[in-house]
N, C-alpha and C positions, 0 to 999 in steps of 0.2 A: 496555415493551410492555403493552398492555391484556390483561386476563385474560378479561373477559366477551365473549361473542360479539357483542353489540350494540355494544360499544365498538370491536371490531375492524372491524365493518362500517362504523361511523361514520368510522373512519380511512380506509377505502377510498373512501367517498363524498366525504370532504373532499379527498382527493387528486385525484379526478376533477373536482370543482367548482373547485379551485384552478387546475388546468391549463386548464379552460375560461375562467375569469376572466382568466388571464394572456394567453391568446390574444386575447380580445376587447379587453383593455386595449392590447395591442400594435397591434391594428388601428386603434384610436382614435388612439393616439399617432402612428402613421405617417401617418394621414390628416391630422391636425392639422399635422404637420411638412411634408407635401407642400403643404398650403395656405399655410403660412407661407413656404415657398420660392417658391411661385408669386407671392405678394404681393411678395417681395423682387425677383423678376425683372421684375414690372410688366406681365406679359401678362394682359390682361383676360379672354380666353377661358379660359385655363388656371386663372385665379383662380376663376372661376365654376364650372367643372367640378370642380375639387378641393374647393371649398367644399361643393358638393352631396354629394360622396362623404363628406366629413368629417361633415357634418350627419347623414347617414344612419347612419354608424357610431356617432356620439354618441347618437343617438336609440335605436338598438338596444341599446346598452350600458345606457342609462338604463331602458329597458323591461325588461331582464333583471335590473335591480337591481344591476348591477356598479358603476355610478357613480350618485350621487344625482341627483335631478331638477334641483335648483338648480345643481349642478356642471355638468350638461349644458347648462343654459340659459346659464350664465356663459361656458362655452367657445364656444358658438355665437355669443353676443353679441360676444365679444372678436374672434373671427375675422371676423365681419361688419363690425365697426368698422374693423378693419385693412384690409379690402378697400375699404370706402368711402373711407378716408383715402388709400389708394394710387391709387384711380381719380380722386380730386379733384386730386391733385398732377400 
């Protein structure tokens, strides 16, 4: 355990930030998962709707600094490519 007060405070702050980051990452993961399930089902309306939600969640996480900007772009790009491939077939 830390001895100094500022180290104790930093532990409390880190705990809260870690909890917030886990929640946001969970939202992103579930949104991506829902989009991938929609792609697998082949329903175009559901694909578009879930992709928009996933895109919003990814952008929010990137804006908060929870995931990196390039990671967010890569995730969105791969989801969009999967949707285009599914709609062509």
